N, C-alpha and C positions, 0 to 999 in steps of 0.2 A: 824146320823152318830156319831161315837165315836172315839177319837184319844188317843191312849195310848203311853206314852213315857218312855223310860228307863232313869235311872240316877245312878250314882255311880262311884267309883274309877276306875282307869284304870286297866285293866287285871282282873276284878272281874267277867268276864263272861257274860257280857250284850249281846253281839253279839251272843255268843254261845246259850244263853238262847232263843233269838229271833228265831234263826235257828231251835232250838229244838222244839219250839212252833208252827212254821209256815212252816218249810221246806224251807224257804227263807233265803239265806245268805245276810244280810244287808250290808256287806262290799263289796263295789262295785269297790274300787280302787285297782290297783295292789299293790300300796305302802302299803295299809292297810293289804293286805294278807301277804305281805313279812315281815312287822313289827309286825303282830299279834295284831294290836290295831286299834280301829276305830279312824279315823282322821276327816272325814266328816260325815255329817248326812247320816244315812242309813234308808231305808223304807221297810216295809213289811206289811202284813195284816193277821189277824187270823179269822177263821170262827168258831163261837162259837156253842155249842150243840143246841142252840135255833134257829140257822139259821142266826143270825145277824153277821155282820162282823165288826171288829174294825181295824182301821189303827193303825200301830205301827211306831214310830219315834225312832230310836236308835241313841243315842248321844254319842260323844267321852268322855272319862273319864279322860284323861291326862290333867294336869293343863295348859299345853301349848295350848290346844284346847277348853278352856272354852268359848271363843267367839263363836265357832261353836256349842257348847252345848246349849248356850243361843238363837241361831237362831232356834233351834228346840223345845225348851221347852215352847215357848210362846203359842202355840196353843193346848196344850194337855189338855185332860180331866181327865186322870187317869195316875198316876205315878207308875212305878215299880222302887223302890229304891233297887238296887242290892248291896248286900254286900257279898263277898266271905267268906265262913265258915272258911277257913284256915287263913285268915288274919284279918277278923273282920273289925271294923270301922277304916277308913283311912281318910287322909286329904281331898280328893275330895269327900268321902262320906258326910263329914260335909258341904263342900261348896256346893255340889249339893243339899243337904237337905235345906240348907239356901235359895238357889235360889228357890227351889219349894215352900218354905214358903213365900218368897217375892212375888212370882207370884200367890199365894193363891190357889194352886192346893189342893182342898179339899178331893179328893178321891185318895187313893193309896194303894199299897201293898208293904211291904218290902219283897223282895225275897232273901233268904239266898241261894246262889249258891254254887256249889262244895260240896254238902252234903255228897258225897261219900268219901271225903278226910279227914273227921274228925269223931271222936267218939261221942257218945250221950252226955257225960259230957261236952266236949268242945263246941258242939252245943248249950247246955244250957247256957254256959256262954256268947257266942257271942249273943245269943237271948236276954239275960238279958241286955247286953251292948247296943244293939240296942233300946230296950224298953226304956231305960234311955235317949238315944240320942234324940228320937222323941218327948219327953215330951214337951209341950208348943208350938208345931208346928202344922201346918195344918194336918200333918200325925200322930198326937198323937194317934188316934184311928185305925190306919192302921193294918190290920192283918199281921202277920209275918209267911211266908210260906217257909220252907226249901225244896230245890229241887236239882236235879242233871241232868244236860243237858246230861251227859254221860250215866247214867243208866236209866234215865227217871223217877226216883222216885220224887214224889211230883208234877209232871207236870199236872196230871188230877185234883188234888186239886187246883192248881194255875188257870187252865182254868175255873173251877167252881167258884172260888172266883171272877175272872174277870167277869164272866157272871152275878154273883149276883150284882156287883157294876154297871154294864152297865144296867141292868134291873131297878135299883133304881135311875138312872140318870134322870134329867129333860130334857124336849125336848130343842132342840137348839133354841136360840132366832133368829127370822127372822124379822128384822125391815125394810127390803127392801133396805138396803144399803150395798151390797156385797163388802167385802174386802178380798183380798188374799195377805198376805205378801209373797213375793217370796223367797223361800229358795234354789231353783235349777234352773239353766238355761242351756239348752243344745239343740243340733240339732239332728233331726232324718232325715236320708237321704230320700228324696222324699217328706218329709212333711215340713221341716223347723224348726223354732224356737219353743221350748216347754219350758214352765215355770211350776214349781210345788209349792204347798203351801197348807196350810190348810184354807179352806174357812170359813169366819165368817160373821155374821150379814145379810146375804141375800143369794140369789140364783143366779147362772150364767147359761145362756142358750146358746145353739149351735147358732151360727151366730150373737150373741149379740155384739154391739159395746161396747168397753171397752177403758180405758186409764190407762197408767202406769205412776205412780207419784213417785217422785216429778217433773220429767222432762216434764210431760204433753204429753207423746207419745200416740197417738190415733191408735187403731188397732181394729181388729175383731176376734172373736173366731171361728177358723176353726174346731176345734175338742176338745172334752172333754173326759177324761177317769178317772175313779175311780178304783183302784185295777186292772188296765190293761184291764178294760172292758169300751167300749164305752157307753156314756150316752148322752142324749139330755139335761138333766138339772142336775146341780150339786147342792147339798143341803147344807145348813149351817153345818158346823162341819166336812165335808168331806175332805179327802185328794184328791187333784184334780191335774191332769196333763192337761195343756191347750196348744193346738197348735194354734199359733197366725199367722195372715196374715200380710205379708209385713213388718216385723221388723227382724232385724239381732240380733244375740245373743250378739254381742259386744255393742249393744244399751241398754242392759238390765243387771242388776246385782242383787245379793242377797241384800235384805234390801229394794228394791223398792216394791210398792204396786200396784196390778191390782184391778181396781174397775170400777163401772159404771161411765160415764162421768158426770162432771158438779157440783158435790156436795162436794167434798173433796179438801181442800186448803192446800198447804204445809206451814209449820211453822218453826221457829227457836227459839221460846221462849214459854215456857209452865209453868203454875203454877201447882205445884205438892204438894202432901203429901209425905214426904220422911222419911223413918225409917232407922237409922244407926244400923247395926247389933251389938248385944250386944257383940259379940265375938271380935269386933274391939279393938285394944289396945290403940286408942287415938281418941280424938274427931274429927269431920269434921269441918273444919274452913270455914268461909264466903269466897266465890270466889274460892273454891277448884276446881281444874281441874279434870275432870273425863271422863271415857268413858261411854256413855249412850246406853243402849240396850232396845229395845222394838220390839215386833214382831220378824222379822228376821233382823232388821237393827241395825247397830253399827256406832256411831258417837261421836266425842269428843265434850266436852261442859264444862260449867262453872256453878257451883251451887251458886246462890245468895240466902243466908238465909234470910227470911223475918221477923222471930220473935225471933231470937237469934243470938249472935255472933259466937257460935259454937255449933254444934249438938253433944251431948254426946252419947257414946255407949248405945244402947237400947232405945234411945229417938226417938220420932216422931215430926217432925217440918214442917212448911210451907217454901217452897222454890220456886224459879224460876230458871228453867234451860234454859240457853241460849247456842244454839248449833252452831257449826262451819259451819254445812251445813243443808239445810232444809230437813225435813222429813214430813211424813203424819201420824197423829194419831187423835184419837177422845177422848172425855172425858170418863173416866173409864178405858182407857188402863192402863195396868200395865207395869212397867219398872224395870231395875236393873242398878245400877251404879257401876263401878269398877275403881280401880286404875290399873296401868300397871301389878300388880302381884296378886291382891286380889279383892274379891267381898266386896264392902263397904256397900251396902244397896239397897234399892229400895222403891217402892211405887205405887201410882196411880196418873194419870193425871187428874187434876181437871179442868184446862182451857187449851185447846190445842193452843189458840191464845192469849197469854197474853201480856197485856201492861206492861210497866215498872211501878213498884209500889214504893211508899215511904216505906222504911223499918220501922218496929215497928209502923205500922199505924192500930190501932184498927179497923176502918171500913173495911179496906182491909182484915184483918184476919177474921172478922165476916162474910164477904161476901164469902170467900173461905170455911169457915166451913159450911155455909148454902148450898153452891153448892156441897160440898162433901158428906154430910150426910143428907140433908134435904129432905123433900118431893118433888115430882115433882113441885108443886106450889112454894115451897121455893127456889128450884134450879132455876126455870125459873125467879123468881122475882129478886133473887141475881144476876144472870147472866145478866139480862136486866139492873139492876141498874149499873152494871160495864161496859156495852157495848151500852148503848142506845144513839140513837135509833137503834132498830134491826128489821130485817125481821123475822117473826115468824118461817119460816123454818130453818133460821140460828140459831135461839134461841133453837129450838128442837134439832138440831145437837150438839150444844155446851153443851146441858144438857144430851146428850146420850138417848134421848127419841124418841119413834116412833112417827110418825105423829098423830096417834090417841091419844096416851098419852099426847102429847103437846096440842092438841086441847082442850081436856077435861080440862086439868089444866088451860089453858088460859081463857076458858069460865068462869070458877069459879072466877078466878082473876078479870075478867072484871066485873062479877056480883057483886063482892065485892068492885068495884071501886078502885082496887089497880093497875090496868093497864089502859092505854088509847090506843084505837085501832084506827088507821088512815088508810084511803085508802081502806076500804072494806075488810072484813074477815081477818083483822090483817096483811095486807101487811106491815105495819110499826107499831112498838109498842114502848110506853114509859111507864115507871113506873108513878104512879100518881105524886110522888114528882119530877121525871124527867120532866114530862110535865109542872108542875108548874114552874119549873126552866126556861124551854125554853120559855114559855109564858111570864113570868116576864121579862126575858132578852129582848124579842122582844118589850114589852111595853116600857122598859127603852130606847131602841134604838130609837123608834119612838118619845118618849117624848123629848129626847135630840135633835133630828132633828127639831122637832117643835119649840123648844126654840132657836135653833141656826138659823133657817130660817123661821121666823114667817110669812113671806109673800109668802111662797111656799105653794101650795095646799097640798102637801104631799111628801113623799120620794119615790124614784124609787124602785120597787121590787128587782132589782139586787143589790141595796145598802143593803137592809135588809138581802138578802141571803148571801152576802159577810160577813156582820157583824156577822151572826149566824154561819158562816163557815159550811155551809151545801151544799151537792151536790143537783143538780137540782130536781131528783125525790123525795128526802126527803123534800126539801123545798116546793115543790108543795103541798104535802099533809098537811104539818104543816100550810102553809098559808091557805089552804082551811078551816081548822078547826078554825083558828083565825078569819076568815071571817064569818063562820057559827055561831061562838059563839059571834059575834058582838064586838069582841075586836078591830078589824080594819075594815075599809071600803076602798074598791077599787074604784078609780075615775080617769079616763083617764089614766090608766097605772101607777097611783101613789097610795100609801097607806097612810092613816091617821086615827087618832082617830075620832070616830063619832062626837065628840063634837068640833073638830078643825075647825075654820073658819078664813079666812084671815081678819085681822082687820087693817085697815089704819088710820093713824093720819090725822087730818085736813090738815097739811102741805103736806102729801103724796097725799092726794086726790086732792089738788090744783095743785101739779106738774103734775099729770097724766091728770087732766083736760086740762091744758095748753098744754101739749104734744099732746093729741089727737085732740085738736082744730088746732094745727099747721099741723098735718097730713091731716086733712080734707081740709085745705086750699091749701096744696101742695102735693096732693096725689102721684105724680110721681117724685117729687124732694123734699123729706122731709128733712128739715135741721138737721144736725147731732148734733148741739150744744145744743139742748133741749132734747136729749135722757136721760131719767132718769138713776139712778144708777143700777147696775146689779140686785139687789133684786126686785126693783119695775118693771124693765123691764121684769124680769122673771115672775112676777106675771101677767102682762098683756099678756105675751105669753101663760101662762097657762089657762088664761081666754078666749083665743082665739081672743083677740082684735087686736093684732099686729103680724107681721111675721118678724123676724130679719133674713136678707139675708147676711149680713156681719157685721163686727165690727161697721162700721159707717153708715150703711144703714138699716133703719127700716121702713116698710111700714104698713099702716093700712091694716087689714085683707081683707076688702072690695076691697081696691085698688089693692092688690096683686092677689086676685081671678080674678078681671077684667083683669089684665095684663096677667096672665097666659092663660085665655080663648082666648084673642085676639091673642096671640102669637101662640097658638095652631091652630086657625082658619086660620091664615096666612100661616103656614107650610102646613096645609091640602090642602089649595087652591094652593099654589105655590111650594110645595115640600120642601122648606128650608127657612131660614131667616138668615140675617147677623146681626152683633152687630149694625152696622149703621142703619139698618132698625128698630131695636128695639128702639134705640135712637130717630129716627124721628117719629116713630109711636106714642110715648108718649110725644114728644116735651121736652125731658129731656137731661141731660148732659151724656157724655160717662161714668162717674163715676157710675151713677145709672143703666144705661143699662147694663154695664159689671157686676156689683154686681148681678143684677137680673138673667141674663142669665147663669152665672157660678153657681148660686144657683140652677137653674133649671137643669143644668147638674148634680150637686151633688145629687139631689133628684130623678134622673132617668127619668125626664120628657123630656128632650132633650138630644142630643148627638152631640158632635162637630166633624165636618169633615172639616179640613182646617180652613177656616175663617167663615164657616157657620154651622148653627144648623139644625138638622132634629129631628123628633119625635123618641124617643127611642122604 
C-alpha cells in the first residue's frame, strides 16, 4: 500500500486537486466548506491505471493549522507539493517543504495548480522559482507538473507520474510490530468507536487483541476497512479504519498509538539527532522549550543539547528531548520541533528510552553515533553498552531491528566474544566489557566481605544481589555464570571464593573447645557466660555445631535435636504440651524451656493455644 500526502500554502488548491483526481471531496467539516479551506485532515484514495490504489491525505495549508498538517504528514510515502500558478511560492510552501525535508520524504511531485489562470511566460517563471526552492532538499529531483483542476489539463500526466513513482517504491517493511498512530476518532451508529491512521511496521487482523498507548487501554478489533472496503487483514503502509470493541470515543484521542500488546513502552525522554533549519534567524539554546511532533502526536518538551551550548542554523547536533507527557515511539522515528509560531527543525530518534547523560561526554556521543548510523552489530553493541544488562528482544526493539536481523547480528557478536549471553538463547546480554565490570564488582564485594567477616563461611546471596543492585531474574542468571565459571562457590545458601576457608587462631580454638565442653556437660541448661563473641558463635552456627534459640541461650545441635524430637513425641501422644511440662521433661529452668518453646513457635514447629503448644 502507498500513501500520498498533499502539502502547500493555504488556498493553493490542494483539496480541489484531490477532488479532481479522485472524485472525493476531502473537506469533511461544514466549517471547512464555509471557509473554503482545509482545517482538519482530509482523506481520499486514487485508483491508478495499473489497478493499484493509493491513499491520499489532504493536509491544511494555513499557518494556524500546521499542527494538523504535521499529524498527517508523518505516514506519507509520496508528497504532492502544491503551488498555485497565480501566486507562486508562499510562506507555507517553504514551511511545508522544510517539514517534508525533515521527515525525509524522498519521493514527491511539485504540482503547479491553477494552470488555467496564467500564461506560459508566467508559468515558466513560477516553475523556475520552484526549481530553485527545492534544491538541496529531499524533493530536489521531484518532477514539476502543471495542472488545472477546473479544465483537467495536466491531470492525466500527473496520474501517470504518480503511477511511475508508486511502481518504483520499495515494499513496505513488516517487522511484526504493527503501529497505527491515531489521527481521527469518531463514532458510527450501530458499530461504536472507530479510529483511523496509517499502519506501519506490521499487520493487523480482524478479531486481534490490541492496546492503545500511552494509557494502556486494551481492546479488540471488531472491524477493519481500507478505502471503505472491509478487509480481514490490514497491511503495512495502508490507511486503515478500525472499529474497536468496548471503548468510548472520549477515551481515545489523536496522537495515541494502536498496537499489539506487550512490546511498546511509553517514554518521556529520548536521545535524538536534531537539525536546526538553516532558515532560522537565531540559534537554538540549551534547554529551549519546544512543541514536539511525531506520528500524529503533539506534546510540549525541552531540548537538552548534549554536544554544544547552542545549535546554529543549519547545524546538526545531539540532544535529549524531555517531554511533559509520555508518548510511544521507536528508534528511527522522525520528528519535528516547533516554537509557537514557527517550525524550528527536526530529526531522528536514536534512543526512545534515554537515561540522563552528562553533557559534552565523548563516550556518550560516540555511542549515539554508533547507534544512529552504524551496522546492526554496531548499533546492538552500542545500545547494550548504554543499557546493560538487556534482554535481547528489548535490544532488538531499541535498535529498530526485526527479530531475525537481531539474532544474526547477536550470533556474530557472540562468536567474536564481544557479547556475553546468559540464561539460554540470549535471554540476558552483557557486552564483554560490561560483563567484566559486573564480575569484577562481584569479586570485590565478596573479597571485602571475607576480609570483614573472616570467620563466616560466606556471604548471603541476598547481600550480593543488593550490592549489585540487580533484580531477581537478572541476578539469578549472573550468579549462575559466576558459579559455572568457578569465580564463586555456593555452600549452605552462602557464597564464597573457592579458596576461602575459615581460619581460627589458637586462642579462638581454645574458646570454642571450652564452650562446647560446657554444652556437653549441661545439655539442657547451658551457661550463658561462656557464649563466645558474635563472629565465633556465628561460625559454630554455620558449621552446624550449635543452635542459638535466643540472645542468651545456645544449645549443642545434638541436644537441640533430641529436645525437639521428645517434644514432638509428647504432643503426638497427648495432643499438646505446656511450658511447665517442657521444663520438667528436661529438668531445666523456666528460662531455658521458654526460650526453646518460643523458638519452636518461630520456626513453625509448634503453635501456641492459650498456655499450651500443639504441632503446627
